[in-house]
C-alpha positions as CSV (number, residue, x, y, z in Angstrom):
1,X,21.7,-49.6,61.9
2,X,22.2,-45.9,62.4
3,X,25.3,-43.8,62.6
4,X,24.9,-43.3,66.3
5,X,25.5,-47.0,66.8
6,X,28.6,-46.9,64.7
7,X,29.9,-43.7,66.4
8,X,29.4,-45.2,69.8
9,X,31.2,-48.4,69.0
10,X,33.8,-47.1,66.6
11,X,36.6,-49.4,67.8
12,X,34.4,-52.4,66.9
13,X,33.4,-51.0,63.5
14,X,36.9,-49.9,62.3
15,X,37.6,-53.3,60.8
16,X,34.3,-53.4,58.9
17,X,35.0,-49.9,57.6
18,X,38.4,-50.9,56.5
19,X,37.1,-54.0,54.8
20,X,34.6,-51.8,52.8
21,X,37.1,-49.0,52.0
22,X,40.5,-50.8,52.0
23,X,42.4,-47.7,50.9
24,X,41.7,-46.1,54.3
25,X,44.6,-46.6,56.7
26,X,44.6,-47.4,60.4
27,X,45.8,-43.8,60.9
28,X,42.8,-42.5,58.9
29,X,40.4,-44.5,61.0
30,X,42.0,-43.2,64.2
31,X,41.6,-39.6,63.0
32,X,38.0,-40.3,61.9
33,X,37.0,-41.6,65.3
34,X,33.4,-42.3,64.3
35,X,32.8,-38.9,62.7
36,X,30.7,-39.5,59.6
37,X,31.8,-36.3,57.9
38,X,35.4,-37.2,58.4
39,X,34.7,-40.7,57.0
40,X,33.0,-39.2,53.9
41,X,35.9,-36.8,53.4
42,X,38.5,-39.6,53.6
43,X,36.5,-41.7,51.1
44,X,36.4,-38.7,48.8
45,X,40.2,-38.2,49.2
46,X,41.3,-41.8,48.8
47,X,38.8,-42.8,46.1
48,X,38.2,-39.5,44.2
49,X,34.5,-39.7,44.9
50,X,32.1,-36.7,44.9
51,X,30.7,-35.9,48.4
52,X,27.2,-37.1,47.4
53,X,28.7,-40.4,46.2
54,X,30.7,-40.9,49.4
55,X,27.6,-40.2,51.5
56,X,25.5,-42.6,49.5
57,X,28.2,-45.3,49.9
58,X,28.1,-44.8,53.7
59,X,24.3,-45.0,53.7
60,X,24.4,-48.2,51.6
61,X,27.1,-49.7,54.0
62,X,24.9,-48.9,57.0
63,X,21.9,-50.7,55.6
64,X,24.1,-53.8,55.0
65,X,25.5,-53.8,58.5
């Protein structure tokens, strides 16, 4: 899967994203609206991850979904 698919079907993927990163709230996901940089930023904020780590987590998640 690629990010364009996630972005285009964000409403469908919100649940999967929240399952993976449970500290993200519904409001966070509404703000993110499929924007990968926003998602990485929220992962950094909620989990204290470095940007590179957050990006890697997103890449890993994409390959599994």
